[in-house]
C-alpha positions, 0 to 999 in steps of 0.5 A: 673951638681951638685947642686952647679952649679944649685944653681948659675944658679938659682941665675944668673936667678934671677939677669939677670931677674932683670937687664933686668927689670931695663934696661927697666925701665931706658930706659923708664924713659929717655923719661919722659920729652919728648914733647907731640906728636902733635896729643895728644897735647890737652891731657894735659895742661902745669900744668897737663903735669908737674904733669904727669911727677912728677907722673911718676918719683915718680913711677919710683923711688919707683919701683927701690927701692922696687924691689932692696930691694926685690932683696936683700932680695931674695939673702940673703934668698937663700944664708943663705939656707932659704928654707932649714930652712923653710922646716925643720920647716914645717917637724917639725909640720907634716910628711904629704907631702901635709901639709909640702908643704902647711905649707912651701908655707904658711910661705914663702907667709906670709913672703913675704907679710909682707915684701911687705905690707909697700911698697904697703901701701906707694904707696897707701897712699903716692904716689897715695894720693899725686897725688889725686888718692887714695880714699881707707881707711886704714881700707879698705886697711887692709880688702882687705889684710885680704880677699886676704890672705883668698882667698889664703889659701882656693883657692890657698892652695886647688889647691896646695894640690890637685897638690901635691896629684896628684904627690903622686899618679902618679909621673911625670904624675901628670901634666895631672891631674893638667892640667885638674884641672887648665883648669876647674878652668880657665873656672869657673873663666872666667865664674863666676868671676864677681859673685864669686870673685868681690862681695867680694871686690866691690858692683855691681849694674845693670845699671839703666834705663835712657839715657845711658842705652838707647843708649847702648841698641840701640847700641847693637841692631844695631850690633845684640848683646844681652847685658842684663848684664850691671853692675856699679861697685863702683871703686871709693871706692879705686881710681879715675882711671877708667876702664871697662871690659868684662867677662864671655860668653854665658849667663854669659857674662856681661859688668862692668863699673867703676863708675868713668868711668861713671862719667868722660865720656859723654854718647857717649864716654861710648858707644864707650868704650862699643863698644870696649868691645863688639869688644873683644867678637865678635872677640872671644878674650876671648875664644882665650885667654882662650884657649891660657892660658890653652895650655900654662899652659899645657906646663908649667906643662909638663915641671914641671913633667919632672924636679920637681922630680929631686933631684938635684933641692931640693939639690941646695936649701939646701934641702936634702930630695927631695920635690915637693914644693922645686922643684917647687920653683927652677923650677919656677926661671929656667922657667923665660926665657920661661915665659918671651918669653910667656909674650912677645908673649901674650903682642903682641897678646893682643895689636893686639886684642886691635887694632881689638876691636878699629877697631870694635867700629870705624866701628860699632859706631864711632871713634871720641868718642872713641878717646876722651874717651881714651884722657880723661882716659889718662889725668885723670890717668896721663898716660905716652904718650911718653914710650920707644918703647922697654918698650912698646913691653915688658911691654904693654898689650895695644898699646900706646894712640898715636898708638891707636889714629893713628889707629882710625884716619885712614879712614875706 
């Protein structure tokens, strides 16, 4: 196989991946005007359902436009030997391979972010604003961008530098050391994400004493689950959409509730949502997800170790000097079919875990308040109640509202 053949294989993978996403989006869009299932008839009134349809269509058109634009830019960049040009710039600055790799990816990531920022700005301040979701300010939007860049430089750049260093020291066996590094990093992020990262973007405060905390503590006592770390996060500074999540384990486990969730739901409904999150912990979903992620990362790095040193990948992208960073780009695209399969399986596992967490909440607390909370959250976020089944299988990490309703409505 020659570099030209590899180049066109890479291009075909990019186009096929785009086409699959577009087909799934098209199938899903055909169901936007479907009637609401009878079980969910109380989620929307006629006016709010029309609003949800408009929101879905606006997002669908925007996604098609933005992804089509990025596909065009990507193809042009490939065909004009953009990677070779960026590699030449990086090598004109330094001959240190670690620094060359950092500069190479820095230019590409900054260039990509500059191109995509207008789209994210439009989505935030036009689409989300039009439908009443956006609470972010322009100053906050660009402050988040700046913080994201700084984190990418410090964390992403640091990890990349270590990986290239491992590669220089051990060649194709670098993946072993990189796997250990990523495993430690994943463990730290799972344990301390709420303490290390969240405060950079949001304020958190412990849930104050009152009826809600008393009901949460009473529930925790009934299931023998010690839960001292219950935090409220100021999600309303960016959006009206609500959320809750469980993070950490052991002494670092905590429940984080968005202030929008607390404002939108009744106390019983919030406890039901929390019971669902406790179910994730009790069923060891956090540990399983972490372990699965580490195994998949190891598998990916092992494959990368086999292929990244092959000069043909760099040559396929127009770079005559075999380079780890250019090989990494080629590998990332050629890995797309495998990542598609693993993503499909991870979504399948995630939906199974959601059912298990719902069952835990139903069996240890009650189904009715969880159902009503899910309906409220769907209504407040203008969720799609009639997604295409194939779209759900490939894109949804959670079951649909109808599926969760049917599961929760079954007798214990």
